[in-house]
C-alpha positions in Angstrom: 157.3 238.7 167.6 157.0 240.5 170.9 156.0 239.1 174.2 152.6 239.9 175.7 152.9 238.0 179.0 152.8 240.3 182.1 156.2 241.1 183.7 155.9 241.9 187.3 158.2 243.8 189.7 160.7 241.8 191.6 160.8 241.7 195.5 164.0 242.3 197.5 164.8 238.6 197.4 165.3 238.9 193.6 168.0 241.6 194.0 169.8 240.3 197.1 171.0 236.9 198.4 168.7 235.4 201.1 168.5 235.0 204.0 169.7 238.4 205.1 168.7 240.0 208.4 167.6 243.7 207.9 167.2 246.4 210.5 163.4 246.8 210.9 163.5 250.5 211.5 165.1 251.1 208.1 162.3 251.4 205.6 162.3 249.4 202.4 161.6 251.2 199.1 158.2 249.5 199.0 157.3 250.8 202.5 157.9 254.4 201.3 156.8 254.2 197.7 153.9 251.8 198.0 155.3 249.5 195.3 158.3 247.4 194.7 161.3 248.7 192.8 160.8 247.9 189.1 156.9 247.9 189.3 156.8 251.4 187.8 159.2 254.3 187.0 159.8 256.5 190.1 159.5 260.3 189.9 162.4 262.4 191.1 160.4 263.7 194.1 159.6 260.1 195.1 163.3 259.2 194.8 164.3 262.1 197.0 161.6 261.3 199.5 162.8 257.8 199.9 166.4 258.9 200.5 165.1 261.4 203.1 163.2 258.7 204.9 166.3 256.6 204.8 168.4 259.3 206.4 165.8 260.0 209.0 165.7 256.3 210.0 169.5 255.5 210.0 172.4 257.1 211.7 174.6 255.7 209.0 173.0 257.8 206.3 173.2 261.6 205.8 171.6 263.5 203.0 173.2 266.6 201.5 171.6 269.1 199.2 174.0 270.0 196.4 171.7 272.7 194.9 168.8 272.9 192.4 168.3 272.4 188.7 166.8 274.9 186.3 163.4 273.4 187.0 164.0 273.7 190.8 164.5 270.1 191.5 166.9 269.3 194.3 170.2 267.6 193.6 170.9 265.3 196.6 173.9 263.3 197.7 173.6 260.5 200.2 176.7 259.8 202.4 176.6 256.3 203.8 179.2 254.9 206.2 179.7 253.8 209.7 178.6 256.1 212.5 182.3 256.6 213.5 183.2 257.7 209.9 180.3 260.1 209.6 180.9 261.7 213.0 184.6 262.2 211.9 183.7 263.1 208.3 185.2 266.6 208.4 188.6 265.4 209.6 188.5 262.5 207.0 187.8 265.1 204.2 190.5 267.5 205.5 193.0 264.6 205.2 192.0 264.1 201.6 192.8 267.6 200.3 194.9 267.6 197.2 198.6 266.8 197.9 198.1 265.3 201.3 199.2 261.8 202.0 196.6 259.2 202.9 197.1 256.9 205.8 196.6 253.2 205.0 193.8 252.9 207.6 191.8 255.9 206.3 188.5 255.0 204.7 188.3 255.0 201.0 185.7 257.2 199.3 183.5 255.8 196.6 181.0 258.0 194.6 178.1 256.0 192.9 176.6 258.3 190.3 173.3 257.1 188.6 171.5 258.1 185.5 173.2 261.2 184.3 171.1 260.6 181.1 167.6 260.9 182.4 166.1 258.2 180.2 168.8 255.7 181.4 166.6 255.2 184.4 167.7 251.7 185.8 170.5 253.4 187.6 168.3 255.7 189.7 166.2 252.7 190.8 169.3 250.7 191.6 170.4 253.6 193.9 167.5 253.0 196.2 168.2 249.3 196.5 171.9 249.9 197.0 171.3 252.5 199.7 168.7 250.3 201.5 171.0 247.3 201.7 173.9 249.4 202.9 171.7 251.0 205.6 169.7 247.9 206.6 171.7 244.7 206.1 172.9 243.3 209.4 175.9 241.3 208.5 179.6 241.3 209.5 180.6 241.8 205.9 178.4 245.0 205.7 179.7 246.3 209.0 183.3 246.0 207.9 182.4 247.6 204.5 181.0 250.7 206.1 184.0 250.9 208.4 186.4 250.8 205.4 184.4 252.9 202.9 182.6 256.2 202.8 179.9 255.7 200.1 178.4 258.7 198.2 175.2 258.0 196.3 173.9 260.5 193.8 170.6 258.9 193.0 169.8 261.0 190.0 172.4 263.1 188.2 169.8 264.6 185.9 166.6 265.3 187.8 164.9 267.4 185.1 165.6 264.8 182.3 164.6 262.0 184.7 161.1 263.4 185.3 160.6 264.2 181.6 161.3 260.6 180.8 159.4 259.1 183.7 156.3 261.1 182.9 156.4 259.9 179.3 156.7 256.2 180.3 154.2 256.2 183.0 151.7 258.1 180.8 152.1 255.7 177.9 152.4 252.3 179.6 149.4 250.0 179.9 148.1 247.8 182.6 149.7 244.8 180.9 153.3 245.0 179.8 153.8 245.7 176.1 157.2 244.5 174.9 156.8 245.9 171.4 159.8 248.3 170.9 157.6 250.4 168.6 155.0 251.1 171.3 154.8 254.7 172.4 156.1 253.8 175.8 159.5 253.0 174.2 159.6 255.8 171.7 160.3 259.1 173.4 159.1 262.6 172.5 161.4 265.5 171.4 163.4 266.4 173.4 164.1 263.1 175.1 164.7 262.6 178.8 168.4 262.0 178.1 169.1 265.7 178.4 168.6 268.3 181.1 166.3 271.4 180.9 168.3 273.1 178.2 168.7 269.8 176.3 172.4 269.5 177.3 174.1 266.1 177.6 175.3 266.5 181.2 177.8 263.6 180.7 179.7 265.9 178.4 179.7 268.8 180.9 182.2 267.8 183.7 184.9 269.9 182.1 183.2 272.9 180.6 180.7 273.2 183.5 178.2 275.3 181.5 175.2 273.8 183.3 174.1 274.4 186.9 173.8 270.7 187.7 177.5 270.2 186.7 178.6 273.2 188.7 176.8 271.9 191.8 178.2 268.4 191.3 181.9 269.3 190.7 181.9 271.5 193.9 181.0 268.4 196.0 183.3 266.2 194.0 186.3 268.3 195.1 184.9 268.5 198.6 185.0 264.7 199.0 187.8 263.9 196.5 186.5 260.4 195.9 189.0 257.6 195.2 186.5 255.9 192.8 183.6 257.3 190.8 181.2 254.7 189.3 179.1 256.1 186.4 176.0 254.1 185.6 174.4 254.3 182.1 172.2 252.5 179.6 172.8 251.6 175.9 170.8 249.9 173.1 168.4 247.2 174.0 170.2 244.5 171.9 173.5 244.9 173.9 174.3 243.1 177.2 176.3 244.8 179.9 179.5 246.8 179.6 182.1 247.8 182.2 185.6 249.3 181.7 188.6 249.1 181.0 187.3 249.4 177.5 189.8 249.7 174.6 193.3 250.4 176.1 194.5 252.5 173.2 191.6 254.9 173.6 192.8 256.1 177.0 194.1 259.6 177.4 197.9 259.6 177.7 197.7 262.0 180.7 195.9 259.2 182.6 198.5 257.4 184.9 199.2 253.8 184.1 198.2 252.9 187.7 194.7 254.2 187.1 194.4 251.8 184.1 195.7 248.8 186.2 193.3 249.6 189.0 190.4 249.7 186.5 191.4 246.3 185.2 191.6 245.0 188.8 188.1 246.3 189.5 186.9 244.6 186.3 187.7 241.3 187.9 185.2 241.9 190.7 182.5 243.0 188.2 183.0 239.9 186.2 182.7 237.7 189.2 179.5 239.3 190.3 177.9 239.0 187.0 179.3 235.5 186.4 177.6 234.3 189.6 174.2 235.3 188.2 175.0 234.0 184.6 174.7 237.5 183.1 176.3 238.5 179.8 178.8 241.3 179.6 181.8 242.7 177.7 184.6 244.9 178.9 187.3 245.6 176.2 185.2 246.9 173.4 183.6 250.2 172.3 183.6 253.5 174.2 186.7 255.5 175.0 188.4 257.1 178.0 189.9 260.1 176.3 187.7 263.2 176.7 188.0 264.4 180.4 184.6 266.0 180.3 182.7 262.8 181.1 181.8 261.2 184.5 184.0 258.2 184.0 187.0 260.2 182.8 187.0 263.4 184.9 188.1 261.4 188.0 191.0 260.0 186.1 192.6 263.4 185.8 191.9 264.1 189.5 193.7 261.4 191.3 190.8 258.9 191.3 189.5 256.0 189.2 186.4 256.6 187.0 184.5 253.6 185.8 181.8 253.5 183.1 178.9 251.0 183.3 176.4 250.5 180.5 173.2 248.4 180.8 171.1 247.3 177.8 167.9 249.5 178.2 164.4 248.3 178.4 163.4 252.0 178.2 159.9 251.1 179.4 158.9 248.1 181.6 160.1 245.5 179.2 161.1 245.2 175.5 161.8 242.5 173.0 165.5 242.3 172.2 167.7 239.9 170.2 168.6 238.4 173.6 164.9 237.8 174.5 162.6 239.9 176.6 164.6 242.5 178.5 162.8 243.6 181.7 163.3 246.8 183.7 164.0 244.7 186.9 166.8 242.8 185.1 168.6 246.0 184.2 168.2 247.3 187.7 169.8 244.2 189.2 172.7 244.5 186.9 173.5 247.9 188.3 172.9 246.7 191.8 175.4 243.9 191.3 178.1 246.2 189.9 177.4 248.8 192.6 178.4 246.3 195.2 181.3 244.8 193.2 182.6 248.4 192.9 182.4 248.8 196.7 184.0 245.5 197.3 186.8 246.1 194.9 187.4 249.5 196.6 187.5 248.0 200.0 189.9 245.2 199.0 192.2 247.7 197.2 192.0 250.4 199.7 195.8 250.6 200.2 196.4 250.7 196.5 193.9 253.5 196.0 195.4 255.6 198.8 198.9 255.1 197.3 197.7 255.9 193.8 196.3 259.2 195.0 199.4 260.1 197.0 201.6 259.3 194.0 199.3 261.1 191.6 199.8 264.5 193.2 203.4 263.9 194.0 204.1 263.0 190.4 202.1 266.0 189.2 204.3 268.4 191.1 207.4 266.6 189.9 206.3 266.9 186.2 205.4 270.5 186.7 208.9 271.1 188.2 210.5 269.3 185.3 208.6 271.2 182.6 210.5 273.6 180.3 208.2 276.5 181.2 206.6 277.9 184.3 203.0 278.4 183.3 200.5 280.2 181.1 199.8 283.9 180.9 196.2 284.7 180.0 195.3 288.0 178.3 192.0 289.6 177.3 192.0 293.4 177.2 188.5 294.2 175.9 186.1 291.6 177.3 186.3 291.4 181.1 183.3 289.1 181.3 184.7 286.4 179.0 188.0 286.5 180.9 186.2 286.3 184.3 184.1 283.4 183.1 187.2 281.4 182.1 189.0 282.2 185.4 186.0 281.1 187.3 185.9 277.9 185.4 189.5 277.2 186.4 188.6 278.1 190.0 185.8 275.5 190.0 188.3 272.9 188.9 190.6 273.9 191.8 193.2 275.5 189.5 194.7 278.7 190.8 195.4 281.8 188.7 197.0 285.0 189.8 196.4 288.6 188.6 199.3 290.6 187.3 200.1 293.6 189.5 202.5 295.2 187.1 202.8 295.4 183.3 204.7 292.6 181.7 206.3 293.3 178.3 207.3 290.7 175.7 208.4 292.0 172.3 205.8 294.5 171.1 203.1 293.1 173.5 202.2 294.5 176.8 200.2 292.5 179.4 198.6 294.9 181.8 197.1 294.4 185.3 193.3 293.9 185.1 193.4 292.0 181.8 196.2 289.5 182.5 196.4 286.4 184.8 199.1 283.9 185.3 198.4 280.1 185.7 201.5 278.4 187.2 202.1 274.7 186.3 203.4 273.9 189.7 200.2 273.1 191.6 198.4 269.9 192.4 196.1 270.2 189.3 199.1 270.1 186.9 197.6 267.3 184.7 194.2 269.1 184.4 196.0 272.3 183.5 197.7 270.5 180.8 194.6 269.0 179.3 192.8 272.4 179.4 195.6 274.4 177.8 197.5 271.9 175.5 196.9 271.7 171.8 197.1 268.1 170.8 196.9 267.0 167.2 198.6 263.6 167.1 197.1 260.5 168.7 197.9 256.8 169.2 194.3 255.8 168.3 192.3 258.1 166.0 188.9 256.5 166.8 187.0 258.9 169.1 183.6 258.3 170.8 183.4 262.0 171.6 185.4 265.2 171.0 189.2 265.0 170.4 190.0 268.7 171.0 188.9 270.8 173.9 191.6 273.4 174.4 189.5 275.7 176.6 191.4 279.0 176.0 190.6 278.5 172.3 187.0 278.1 173.1 187.0 281.3 175.0 189.1 283.0 172.3 191.8 284.1 174.9 195.4 285.0 174.2 197.7 282.6 175.9 201.5 282.9 176.2 203.8 280.4 177.8 206.0 282.0 180.5 209.5 280.5 181.0 210.1 281.9 184.5 207.4 282.9 187.0 209.8 285.3 188.7 209.6 287.5 185.5 206.0 288.4 186.5 204.7 290.5 189.3 201.5 288.9 190.5 199.1 289.1 193.4 199.9 286.8 196.3 196.3 285.5 196.5 194.8 283.5 193.8 191.7 284.6 191.8 188.3 284.0 193.1 185.2 285.1 191.3 184.3 287.4 194.1 187.6 289.3 193.9 187.8 290.2 190.2 188.5 293.9 189.9 185.3 295.4 188.8 183.6 298.6 189.9 181.1 298.0 192.7 178.8 300.4 190.9 179.0 302.0 187.5 179.7 305.7 187.4 176.4 307.7 187.1 175.3 308.9 183.7 174.9 312.6 183.1 171.2 313.4 182.7 170.4 315.5 179.7 173.3 314.4 177.6 173.0 314.4 173.8 173.6 310.6 173.7 174.9 307.6 175.6 177.2 305.0 174.2 178.8 301.6 175.1 181.2 299.3 173.3 180.2 295.9 171.9 183.3 294.1 173.3 181.9 292.7 176.5 180.4 289.2 176.4 177.1 290.5 178.0 176.8 293.7 175.9 174.1 291.9 173.8 172.2 291.2 177.0 172.4 294.9 178.0 171.1 295.9 174.5 168.3 293.4 174.6 167.1 294.8 178.0 167.2 298.3 176.7 165.3 297.5 173.5 162.6 295.5 175.5 162.1 298.6 177.7 161.3 300.7 174.7 164.6 302.5 174.7 165.6 303.2 171.1 169.2 302.4 170.1 171.4 302.4 167.0 174.7 300.6 166.1 177.6 302.5 164.6 178.7 300.7 161.5 181.7 303.0 161.2 184.1 304.2 163.9 184.0 307.8 165.2 185.7 310.1 167.6 184.2 313.0 169.6 185.9 315.8 171.5 185.9 315.4 175.2 185.1 317.9 177.9 188.7 319.1 178.4 190.7 320.6 175.5 192.9 317.5 174.7 190.4 314.8 175.7 189.0 312.5 173.0 186.3 309.9 173.1 187.0 307.2 170.5 184.3 304.6 169.6 184.8 301.5 167.4 182.4 300.2 164.8 179.8 298.2 166.7 179.3 300.8 169.5 175.8 301.1 170.7 174.2 304.6 170.7 171.2 305.7 172.8 170.3 309.1 171.3 168.2 311.3 173.6 166.4 313.0 170.7 164.9 309.7 169.6 163.3 308.6 172.9 159.6 309.0 173.2 158.8 307.8 176.7 159.1 310.3 179.6 160.8 308.0 182.0 163.3 306.6 179.5 166.4 308.0 181.3 165.3 306.4 184.7 164.9 303.1 182.9 168.3 303.5 181.2 170.0 304.1 184.6 168.2 301.1 186.2 169.4 298.7 183.5 172.8 300.2 183.2 173.5 299.7 186.9 172.9 296.0 186.6 175.9 295.5 184.3 179.7 296.1 184.7 179.9 297.6 181.3 181.1 301.2 180.9 178.8 303.7 179.3 179.8 307.2 178.1 177.7 310.4 178.2 178.1 312.3 175.0 177.6 316.0 174.8 177.5 316.5 171.0 176.6 314.7 167.8 179.4 316.3 165.9 182.5 314.1 165.4 186.0 315.2 165.0 186.8 312.1 163.1 184.6 309.5 161.4 180.8 309.6 161.2 178.5 312.0 163.0 175.8 310.6 165.4 173.1 311.5 162.9 174.8 309.6 160.0 173.0 307.0 158.0 175.8 304.7 159.1 174.1 304.6 162.5 171.8 301.6 161.9 168.6 301.5 163.8 168.0 298.5 166.1 164.7 296.9 167.1 163.4 294.4 169.6 163.7 290.8 168.3 161.1 288.0 168.3 162.9 284.7 167.7 161.4 281.5 166.5 163.5 278.3 166.5 162.4 275.2 164.6 162.4 272.1 166.8 161.0 268.6 166.6 162.3 265.0 165.8 164.1 266.2 162.6 166.2 268.6 164.6 169.2 268.0 166.9 168.0 268.4 170.4 171.6 269.1 171.5 172.2 272.0 169.2 168.7 273.3 169.8 169.5 273.2 173.5 172.9 274.9 173.0 171.2 277.8 171.1 168.3 278.0 173.5 170.7 278.3 176.5 172.8 281.0 174.8 169.9 283.2 173.7 167.5 282.6 176.5 169.7 282.0 179.6 172.7 284.0 178.7 171.2 286.9 176.7 167.7 286.9 178.1 166.1 286.7 174.6 162.9 284.6 174.7 162.9 281.9 172.0 159.7 280.4 170.7 160.4 276.7 169.9 158.0 275.5 167.2 157.9 271.8 166.4 158.4 271.1 162.7 155.0 269.4 162.3 153.3 272.6 163.4 154.9 275.0 160.9 152.1 274.9 158.4 149.9 276.5 161.0 152.4 279.2 162.0 152.2 282.9 161.0 155.9 283.7 160.3 155.1 287.4 160.4 154.9 287.2 164.2 158.7 286.7 164.3 161.8 288.7 163.2 164.1 285.7 163.2 164.0 282.0 162.4 166.8 279.9 163.9 167.6 276.6 162.2 170.1 274.4 164.0 171.5 271.1 162.6 168.8 268.8 161.3 167.5 267.2 158.1 164.3 269.4 157.7 162.8 266.8 155.3 159.4 267.1 157.0 159.0 270.7 156.0 156.2 270.9 153.5 156.0 272.9 150.3 153.4 275.1 152.0 155.8 276.0 154.8 158.7 276.5 152.4 156.6 279.0 150.4 155.7 280.9 153.6 159.4 280.9 154.7 160.6 282.3 151.3 157.9 285.0 151.2 158.7 286.0 154.9 162.4 286.3 154.4 162.1 288.2 151.1 159.9 290.6 153.0 162.5 291.3 155.6 162.8 288.3 157.8 166.1 286.9 159.0 167.2 283.2 158.9 170.2 282.0 160.9 171.1 278.4 160.0 173.9 276.1 160.9 175.3 272.8 159.5 172.8 270.7 157.7 170.2 273.4 158.0 172.4 275.5 155.7 172.6 272.7 153.2 168.8 272.5 153.2 168.4 276.2 152.6 170.9 276.0 149.7 169.0 273.1 148.2 165.9 275.3 148.3 167.7 278.2 146.7 167.4 280.5 149.7 171.1 280.3 150.7 173.5 281.0 147.8 176.2 278.6 148.8 177.6 275.2 147.7 178.6 272.3 149.9 181.1 269.6 149.5 179.2 266.4 148.6 179.5 263.1 150.5 180.8 261.5 147.3 183.6 264.0 147.1 184.6 263.3 150.7 184.6 259.6 150.1 187.0 260.0 147.2 189.5 261.5 149.5 190.4 258.1 150.7 191.9 255.2 148.7 190.2 251.9 149.7 191.8 249.6 147.2 194.2 247.9 149.6 192.0 247.8 152.6 191.0 244.6 154.4 187.8 243.9 156.3 189.6 244.6 159.5 190.3 248.2 158.3 186.7 249.3 158.4 186.9 251.0 161.8 190.1 252.9 161.0 188.7 254.1 157.7 185.5 255.3 159.5 187.7 257.2 162.0 189.4 259.0 159.1 186.2 260.0 157.5 184.9 261.7 160.7 185.6 265.1 162.2 184.8 264.1 165.7 185.1 267.4 167.6 188.2 269.3 166.4 189.3 272.9 166.7 190.1 274.8 163.5 191.4 278.3 162.8 189.4 280.8 160.7 190.1 284.3 159.5 187.2 286.7 160.1 186.4 290.0 158.3 186.6 292.6 161.1 184.9 295.2 158.9 181.7 293.2 158.6 178.9 294.2 161.0 178.2 290.6 162.0 181.8 290.5 163.4 181.5 293.6 165.5 183.0 293.1 169.0 186.1 291.1 167.8 189.6 292.6 168.0 191.8 290.2 166.1 191.2 288.6 162.7 192.1 285.0 163.8 189.2 283.1 165.4 189.2 279.5 166.6 186.1 277.6 165.7 184.8 274.1 166.8 183.9 271.6 164.1 182.3 268.2 164.8 180.8 267.3 161.4 181.8 266.8 157.8 179.5 269.6 156.6 181.8 271.8 154.5 180.8 275.0 152.7 182.8 275.7 149.6 184.6 278.9 149.2 182.1 281.7 148.4 182.2 282.8 144.7 180.6 286.2 145.5 182.4 289.2 147.2 181.3 290.7 150.6 179.4 287.7 151.8 182.1 285.8 153.8 182.4 286.5 157.5 184.8 283.7 158.3 187.0 281.5 156.2 189.2 278.5 157.3 192.9 279.2 157.0 195.2 277.4 154.7 196.5 275.2 157.6 193.5 275.3 159.9 194.0 272.4 162.4 194.7 273.8 165.9 193.7 271.1 168.3 192.2 267.6 168.1 192.2 264.9 165.5 191.4 265.2 161.8 192.9 263.2 159.0 195.2 265.2 156.7 192.8 264.7 153.7 189.9 266.1 155.7 192.0 269.0 157.0 193.0 269.8 153.4 189.4 269.8 152.3 188.3 272.1 155.1 191.2 274.5 154.4 190.4 277.9 152.8 186.7 277.0 152.5 183.9 279.2 154.0 182.9 278.8 157.6 180.2 281.6 157.9 178.3 283.4 155.1 175.7 286.1 155.0 173.7 287.8 152.3 170.5 289.5 151.4 167.4 287.7 150.3 165.0 290.4 149.0 164.6 292.7 152.0 165.6 290.0 154.4 168.8 288.3 155.3 170.2 284.7 155.5 173.2 283.9 157.7 174.7 280.4 157.7 177.5 278.7 159.5 179.0 275.3 158.8 179.5 274.9 162.5 177.8 275.2 165.9 179.0 278.5 167.2 177.5 278.1 170.7 178.7 274.5 171.2 177.8 273.0 174.6 177.5 276.5 176.1 181.2 277.0 176.6 182.3 278.3 173.2 182.3 281.9 174.3 184.7 282.9 171.6 182.3 282.3 168.7 179.0 283.0 170.4 179.1 286.8 169.7 178.5 286.1 166.0 175.2 284.6 166.9 174.3 287.6 168.9 175.3 289.9 166.0 173.1 287.8 163.7 170.2 288.4 166.1 170.7 292.2 166.7 172.5 293.5 163.6 171.2 291.6 160.5 170.0 294.8 158.8 173.3 296.7 159.6 174.8 295.0 156.5 173.8 294.5 152.9 175.4 292.0 150.6 173.3 291.5 147.5 173.9 288.6 145.2 171.9 287.2 142.3 170.0 284.0 142.8 171.1 280.9 140.9 
């Protein structure tokens, strides 16, 4: 049964001990909002408005703008401390730069980050109460706290997701409180408010920094260098309350032991605060502290202490749980209690936190000095944009890299200036450098809540070489900054009246350039074979690889096409050549049938509750935001009504697709046979195979289960077995067919690929259809049981073949994972722009 009794918002006296004297000029949340905290869900603009009013009323509160989200909501950060500290803030921050020793009397800095998952909204509401009490309470205890601590409050870490969720709840709640968990108020639409605008989980983005919210946040994180970051979340309604340390064996070994000890010390304060109010909690179960891309772990690799808090979620105003009726206000108060227990613990352990920070950087430099090599040399000769993006990522994490000023030779390899950068180990961010570059495949505990492998150079498909002695390299004296990368200020002008114009497909943004040209009515072709033209001088040659894009003057039919070409060309740092003839001295001529025509694309992606919102978001971000390709997202329940002929492509990311009707299936088959293109990944590929559209076989769940002998296992071995059966975010090696048009733009046959599921395509039985195949020993970084690695080995990763006049392309993996897998993303672009540049006919089963 579920309760039907009204549940009312709680006044300030519910959240804080009474009596407390408050400064009358400091407005309460109710005075600004018009209702008590917990009475209804606050919109983001109301939340920001309250903090602005608070800052206007108190000289102990400053409000900073960190930037704006994709939907143009402001990200704000409140700084709360004594007037003395705020007036001296610049000097305090200067004293906190990496590597500087902290004085024992310096204030400690604590960052309270609320609701990075937008539907875990109790945190954002707790932020208002926490800020109010800090600014308004007139007690000696509070005065001393503000003298000792600089408090940073980020009231909403995901403004776009917050408003998506709040709008849903406020729209679907009634006048009386309905605690039925099945009521619409508690059952969110697709996509949920957990994610941001592009459906990204921002709590996985602290390391890759693919999203603007994360980029804005990390900039301020390094500006303030907090000693502690508290990360407030929600979990399932039938839980209680969680705070770290969590499971000790699931902590990353790069995290210093002192960090773990301090986390345990803080836990004592949280326990005392919750005990005093007789609230249930747990602290040494579930979750892990391994992946450094989360809010509770990124601080751990930056000389701070990150602490995760999880509150059982009411989702709406109240819901029935196995522990009784769980109200919104109850969850808010839990986060208020642990917000203040965090501040109290930081205040009481100020000296320890300062010493930990000092030791962290000193030990980092010592470890770097003791290492058996000097650093990493990065090399990418063909794709300047991909290299620049990686170097800029390092820069955002305060990691310095230096451009080579002279060629470095090692064996048969030459590392030239402009395409090679050195990352020395001996710098304050030594530990972060190690976690970004190292390939780790053995672990103390194999149970992972999230990814186990995130070696970022593999994600960017960059060559990395360990350098034993830095003095062997000639490098720039100043570190890389995004503004200083050597690129032409303006492209060389194109020669008007040329026979044709051509550019290579190597650059990460070459597909975006092509898309802009096609959408302006400029006709283009792709060379499916290499060719060489004579240059203007006697001995000059112009060589072009397969995948080069040709704009042939004789095919253009709009009078201003050259002006449009020049306008678009000047927006990119991509070289384009003017060609004076169509006659090659080697390879195909420019009028060859091997020059495949290209057309503007109209992309539809299937969405809805049967589809992974995360993978839909990753794909949408790559196509829409990175390449500028509009994507029509059509919910699965509407497919019966859709005319597929409006689209050139259908994208199917991971999902079960069970809701697709026979009517839609029939339309889809007819459409693809008539020339349409399907790109599918993971379980979508399995679904297509089951419907005889994709000609591929997949390893069954039963076959995977038989990999593990369970005869001698006890009840206590369940979790360990489950960990072995998972592939929880691991990097594998594949070999790619460089001759295939869908692999144009790649220079080397070895391609790292990210795998986070047990979907395994069996080795293709037909020739010419395999784009990528896992190697015989594929594990590169992360955890996967030997039996699972063996099953993945030598099986197919990416396949493509004809279906009538159309094409189907399928990957067992997400090639645009979390927006930072630049290395495999180009294959998705090729599937969008070059699907009819190949032909691989196979007979249906």
